[in-house]
N, C-alpha and C positions, 0 to 999 in steps of 0.2 A: 450687434453691439455687445451682447453678453459674451459671445464667443471671443471677441477681441479683448474684452476685459480679462477673461479667463486666461487667454494666451499671455497677456501682459503680466498677470500675477505669477504665472509659471516662470516667465523670463526673469522677473525680479527675484523670485525665490531662489532660482538656480544661481543667479549672479551673486546674491548675498551669501549663499552657501559656499561658493567658490572663493569669494572675496575674503570671507572670515575663516577659511580652512586653518585649523590650528596645527600647521605643519611643524611648528617648533616644539609641540607637545610630545613627549616621549611615549606616553600611553597611547595617544592617537596613532602615532606611527607604528607602534607595536600591534595595534588592532588592525591596521591596514595590512601588515605583514601576515597576521593570522588569517585574515580574510582570503588572501591570495593563496596561502599555504593550504588551507582547508579545501578551497575550490580545486586546486591542482590535485590534491589527494583523492577527492571524490571522482574527478574526471578520469584518473588513471585506474582506480581500484573498483569503481562501482558502475559506471555508466554502461560500458560495453558488455561486461559479463553479467551484470544484474538487470539493468533497466531495459536494454533492448530485447533480450529474450522475454522478459515479463510483458512488454508491450504486445508481442506476438501472441502470448497466452491470453491476454485480455481481448485481443482481436478474435480469437477462436470463440470465446464466450459470446461476444457481441454478434458474430455472424452465424456461427454454426449451431448454436443452441436456441431453439425457438421459444417464444413466450408461452406457447402452449405447454411445453415441457416444464417450464417454471410453475405454471398454474397447476399442473398435474400433482406437484408435490407441496404446493403452498395453499391450494384452494380448499373449498369446503369438503370435497370428497376425500382428501388425504387424511390419514390417521394422524392424530396429534403428535405422537412421538416421532413419526416420520417427518412431519412438517417442521417441528422445532429442531430436529437434528440437522436436516438439510439447511434450514435458515441460519442456524448458529455457526455452521462451518462454511457457509457459502462465501464468506469473505476471503477464504484462502485462495479462491480462483479469480478474484477481482483486483484490479489495480486502480482503486478509486479513492477520492477524498470525501470529506463529509458533505460536500456540495454535489459532486459527481454522482453519488449514490442516489440522490433525491429523485431524478426522473425514473429510475428503476423501481424505487420504493413506491412512488406515486402510481406508477403503472400497475404493479402487481396488487396494490391495495384497491385501486378502482376496479380492477378486473375480478375481484372477488376473494383475494387472499385474506385470511383471517387477520385481525389486528395483531394478535400475538406473534404469529410467524412473520408478518410484515415488519413489525418492530424489531424482531430478532434479526431479520435480514438487514434492516436499516442500520442497526448497531454494528453487526459483525462485518458488513461490507468494507468500511474503511479501517476497522480495528485490527483485522488479522489477515490482510491479503498476504499471499505467500512471500512476496518480495519484502514486505515490511518485517515479516517473521525472520527471514534470512538476515536482513540488515541489522535487526535488533540483536539477534544472537551473535552475529559476527562483530559488531561494533560495541554493543553495550554489555556483552557477555551472555554465555549460554543460559545461565540461571535466569536472567531477565527475559530472554526469549521464551523460555518455557513458561515462566510466570505470566507473560503476556498472552500466550496461547490459551492457557487454562483460564485465566481471568476473563478474557474476552468471550470464550465459549460459555462459561458459567453466566456472565453478565447477560449475554444475548438471550439465553433460555429463561433466566429468572426475571429479567425486565419484561420480556415478551409475555411470559405467563402472568406476571402481576398486572400488566396492562389489560390482558384479556380477561382476567378475573374482575378487575375493577369495573370494566365496561361489558360485563357478560350478557346483559340484556340486549344491548345493541348488537353484539356479536351473534347471538342466537337468531335474531331477525335476519341478519345478513346471510348466515349459513342457509337459512330456509329459502332465501331469494336466489342464492347462487348454486344450489344443489344440482341444477340441471345444466351447468356450464359444459359445453360440448368439448370432447377430446379432440385436439388438433394433432394430426399425424406428423411425425418428423420427416424431413426430406431424406434422411438416411438413418439406418439403425443407430440407436443411441450408443451402442457399444463401440461403434466405429468412431463416433465423435469423442467418446471418452478415451478411447485408445490414443487417438491423435493428441488429445489434450494432455494426457498424463505423460506421454513421451516428451513433450515440450517441457513439462514441469520437472521431470527427472533430469533433463539436460541442464535446466537452470539450477537445480539443487546441487548436482555434482560439479558443475563448472565453478560454483562458489563454495565448495566444501572447505571449511576452515581448517587451518593447521592446529593440531593439538597444542597444549601448553608446553612451556619450556621443559625439557628433560623427558618428555614422552616420546619414545621412539619405537613403540610396539603397541599391539592391540588393534582392535577392529577399526577404531576411528583413525588411527595413524595409517593403517593399511589403505583405507579408502582415500585419505588425503594424498598418500604417496602415488596412488594409481588413478587419481581422479580424472586425468585427461584421457587415459585409456578407456575408462568407464564412460566418460562423456562422449568420446569418439564412437563407442559401441552404440550408445543410444542415438547418436547422430545418424548412424547407418539404419537404425530402426525407423527414424524419422523419414529417411529417404524412401523406405518401403511404404510408410504411411502416405507420403505425398503421391506415390505412384498408384497404390492400391485403393486408398480411401478417397483422396482428392482428385484422382484421375489426371494428374499432371503428366505431360509428355515425359516418358521414361528416359529418352535420350538427353533431354535438358537437365533432368534431375541427376542422372549419372555424371554428366559433364560438370555440373556445379559441385557435386560431391567429390569428384576426382580432383578438381582444382583446389578445393578446400583441404583435402587430405594431403596433397602434394605440398601445399604451402606450409603445412605443419612441420615438414622435414627441413624446410629452408629458413624458417624464422624461429628464433628461440622464444619470442614472446607469443603466448597463445592468443593475444588480441588480434593479430593479423588474420589467422585462419577464421576466427569468429566473425570479423568484419567481412571477409570474403564470403563466408557462408550466408550471412544475413543479407548482404547485397545480392548474392545470387538467388536466394529464396524470394526476395522482393521482386526481382526482375522476372523470374519465370511465372510467378503468380499474377503479376500485372499484365503480362503478355498472353496469359492463358485464354483460349477461346471456347473451351469446353464447358466451363461452369462459371457463371458470373460471381458466385460466392467466393471463388478463389481470389479473384481480383479485389473483391470487397474486403477480404481478410486483410490484405496489406494496406488498403485504404483506411480501414478501421484502425489498424495498428498505428498508422501515421497520425490518425486523429488523437489516439491516446498520447502519442509522443509529443505532439505540439501542444496538447492540453497540459501535460504534466511537467515536461522538461523545463519550461520557463519558470514555473512556480518553484520547482525543486531547486533550480539554480539560484533564484532569489532567496529561498530559504537557507541554502548553504552559505551564501554571502552574508546574510543578516546574522546567522549563527556565528560565523567566523568573526565578524566585526564586534558583535556584542559580547560573545561568550568565549572567544578564543578558539585555537586549534589544538586539539589533543588527539594524537594517533601515533601508533607505533612508539617510537622514542622521542616524539616531538611534543612539546608543550609550550604554546605561545599564548599569552594572556590577551583577552579582549578588552573592550572599553569599560565594561561593568566590573567593578572591583569584586573579587571573590567573596569578601566578607559580607557584602550586601546579600548575595544569594544564600550564603550559609545561614544568615540570620533569619531569612524568610522560609526557606525550604530545607534547611539542614536538619539533621537528626530525624526523629520519627514521632514527633508530637502530633496530637490531633489537629492543632492549628496548621502545622506545616503540610500535612496530608490534605486537609480541607482546602487550604489556600492553593495548593497545586491542582486540586480537582476543579476548583472554580476558575482559575486562570486557564486551565486546559479546556474547559467547557466553552468559554467565550472566545478564546483565540481561534484563528483560522490556521489549520495546518494543511498545506497541500500534501498530497501523498508522499510519504517518506521524509518530509521535512522535520517531523518530530524526532527522528533519529539523530541527525546532527545537532539539533537544538538541545536535546537531552544530553548528548555527549558533552557539549560545552557546559551545561548546567552541573552535571555530575562531577566534572573535573574542577568546577568552581566551588564545590562543597555541598551540592544537593544530595540528600539522603536517598537511599535506594527505595524506601517506602514511598515518599513523595514522587520519586521518578516513575514508579509503577502507576501511582494514582494519576499522574499527568498522562501517561501512556494509555491508560484505560478510558480516560475522559476526553482527552484532546482530539485524537483523530476522528472520532465519531460525532463530535459536536462542534459547533461554532455559531457565532451570532447569525451569519447569513443562513446557515443550516436551520436554526431555530425558526427564523422568519418564514422559510419555505414550508417547514413541517406544520407550522401554525395554519398556513393556507390549506393544507391537506387534511389535517386532523382537527383543527380548531385550537383555541387558546388553552383550554383546560387540559386536554390530552397532552399538549406540548409541554406545559408546565410540569405535569406529573412525570413525563418521560425524562425531562432534564433533571428534576429532583432525584429520581431513582438512579440515574447515572452518577450524579455527584456523590450521593450517599454511599453507593456501592464502591465507587472509586476510592473514597476516603477510607472505608473499612478495609478494602483490599490492601491499600498502602500500609495501613497500620499492621495488618497481619504479616505482610511480606517483610516489612521493616523489622519486625520482631523475631523473624526466623533466623 
């Protein structure tokens, strides 16, 4: 009966929504146009070159890096400077949101990782994954990308250290209990896994290397941009070597896929076609591999990230386009929310605007990368760069669902302290960045 009532309510809600669609309203129609325009732009510019390679990178971490290796650097035996350094930059290798990071955080915390490094990992995971860094710099500007990296790393270390200091008595007891945690050997030498991982990272970085500003036609950045596809192709050849030598895939299959990918680059002007062919070929040969089940699991894990993140990202882009408009390249289409509303709340660089942006960011849920299109719309509508950074530093790492889960792991008091530290630091960082 309850299920039927729920179904009826959904039917009525959808019917009323369609019945009262304000199609005669100019702003509503402009917002719909902005929604479709922003979605089209993201599909063409970011999905194939940014997201798909990043999902494969996330799959490497999920499958080829053991939990024992994580504990080696986060646990009681690790030196503090090593633990905090690793924890604070670990987010660069993950493609997770504030909720996806929770199982990893809970696991390393229960296995004996110190509260400080675990909190640093919890914060940095969603805050500075490599894809978010690239998108932030590419869409919101290089200055904002650098500020996000620096702010997130400093946040992770300071917040983790502060939490560890506040609860130092509990942490001392935990270190004494976990000091004998056994070392778990890796399936393959760590340098091989690292080599394979960083080759994929470099392919992602150079495939998305941004064009310098107008009028810049010389210098290192311009040279890298002008030759980025040759550089990307070179690292793709290195990846082929890694697939054969490290993952032990059939060399005939790897060479065949590499050859087809390279040949397609000469026949198609768009780089998207060779990238799609290469990704499809890599997926196929790993799924069919019989030598090592981890190779198949790599692609399966990649698909897991894809189906987890892509729907939420699509929803985030659509919501951002409708509410905040579409602003990219030479296009500027207004959304449903008037620009003056946004300018009044988060415009300028006041304490209120930064604090308000931090609070909103802390309680809103941002799926991985959705903060970028949302902020793009907000900034085009009048949001100050200080509040924008404050939201970037508070939003991706926190959300109401995230807080509820953290409370189940750490307890109410530690969760409240963690949230307060994030909001305060985000507000201060926004004020500083906005004043520069």
